[in-house]
C-alpha positions, 0 to 999 in steps of 0.5 A: 590259055590255061592261066588266062581269061577273058574280060572286056574293055569297051565291048573288045574281047581281052585275055588276061593272066588270072589275078589281073586288075582293071588297070590290067584289063584296060592297059592289054586292051589299049597302053594309051587309055590306061595312060589316060585312066592314070593320068586320072583324065580317064575313070574305069567303070564297072557293066553298071556304069559305076566307077571302080578302083583300077587295082580292083581284082577280076573275074573271068566275063567281067565286062568293063568300060572307059568314060571321061573324067569329066571332075574339077581335076585330076586330084579330083580324079584320084579320089574317085578311083 
Protein backbone atom coordinates (compact mmCIF):
# COMPACT_ATOMS: atom_id res chain seq x y z
CA UNK A 1 0.00 0.00 0.00
CA UNK A 2 1.78 3.10 -1.18
CA UNK A 3 -0.66 5.45 0.60
CA UNK A 4 -0.46 3.56 3.87
CA UNK A 5 1.99 3.27 6.70
CA UNK A 6 2.52 0.68 9.41
CA UNK A 7 2.14 1.70 13.05
CA UNK A 8 1.81 -0.41 16.18
CA UNK A 9 -0.98 -0.32 18.73
CA UNK A 10 -0.53 -2.52 21.80
CA UNK A 11 2.09 -4.55 19.89
CA UNK A 12 -0.20 -5.21 16.91
CA UNK A 13 0.82 -3.92 13.49
CA UNK A 14 -1.86 -1.74 11.89
CA UNK A 15 -1.85 -0.17 8.44
CA UNK A 16 -3.29 3.35 8.39
CA UNK A 17 -3.33 6.05 5.71
CA UNK A 18 -0.54 8.60 5.73
CA UNK A 19 -1.63 11.54 7.85
CA UNK A 20 -3.55 9.33 10.28
CA UNK A 21 -3.82 10.36 13.92
CA UNK A 22 -3.29 8.36 17.08
CA UNK A 23 -7.07 8.00 17.46
CA UNK A 24 -7.33 6.75 13.85
CA UNK A 25 -4.73 4.08 14.57
CA UNK A 26 -6.47 2.90 17.73
CA UNK A 27 -9.80 2.75 15.85
CA UNK A 28 -8.18 0.74 13.03
CA UNK A 29 -6.83 -1.67 15.64
CA UNK A 30 -9.98 -2.04 17.73
CA UNK A 31 -13.10 0.13 17.50
CA UNK A 32 -14.22 -0.68 21.05
CA UNK A 33 -10.89 0.53 22.42
CA UNK A 34 -11.21 3.77 20.44
CA UNK A 35 -14.71 4.22 21.91
CA UNK A 36 -13.23 3.76 25.41
CA UNK A 37 -10.61 6.44 24.65
CA UNK A 38 -13.37 8.78 23.46
CA UNK A 39 -15.34 8.05 26.64
CA UNK A 40 -12.29 8.84 28.77
CA UNK A 41 -11.90 5.42 30.38
CA UNK A 42 -8.72 4.66 28.39
CA UNK A 43 -5.77 6.85 27.37
CA UNK A 44 -3.38 6.66 24.41
CA UNK A 45 0.32 6.78 25.24
CA UNK A 46 3.43 7.01 23.11
CA UNK A 47 6.28 4.52 23.16
CA UNK A 48 7.63 6.11 26.35
CA UNK A 49 4.32 5.71 28.16
CA UNK A 50 3.49 9.42 28.08
CA UNK A 51 -0.16 10.33 27.34
CA UNK A 52 -0.72 11.88 23.92
CA UNK A 53 -3.68 13.60 22.33
CA UNK A 54 -5.78 11.45 20.00
CA UNK A 55 -5.32 14.08 17.29
CA UNK A 56 -1.54 13.65 17.22
CA UNK A 57 -0.39 12.93 13.65
CA UNK A 58 1.63 9.73 13.31
CA UNK A 59 4.72 8.73 11.40
CA UNK A 60 5.45 5.27 10.04
CA UNK A 61 6.64 2.96 12.79
CA UNK A 62 4.92 4.84 15.61
CA UNK A 63 4.33 2.78 18.74
CA UNK A 64 1.18 3.44 20.74
CA UNK A 65 -0.31 1.82 23.78
CA UNK A 66 -3.67 2.20 25.44
CA UNK A 67 -3.90 2.21 29.21
CA UNK A 68 -6.59 2.53 31.83
CA UNK A 69 -7.36 6.11 32.81
CA UNK A 70 -7.01 6.20 36.56
CA UNK A 71 -8.28 9.79 36.69
CA UNK A 72 -11.17 10.66 38.96
CA UNK A 73 -13.76 11.17 36.20
CA UNK A 74 -14.20 11.49 32.44
CA UNK A 75 -13.93 15.30 32.68
CA UNK A 76 -10.37 14.94 33.99
CA UNK A 77 -9.63 12.44 31.20
CA UNK A 78 -10.53 14.95 28.50
CA UNK A 79 -8.05 17.46 29.86
CA UNK A 80 -5.33 14.75 29.87
CA UNK A 81 -5.81 14.06 26.17
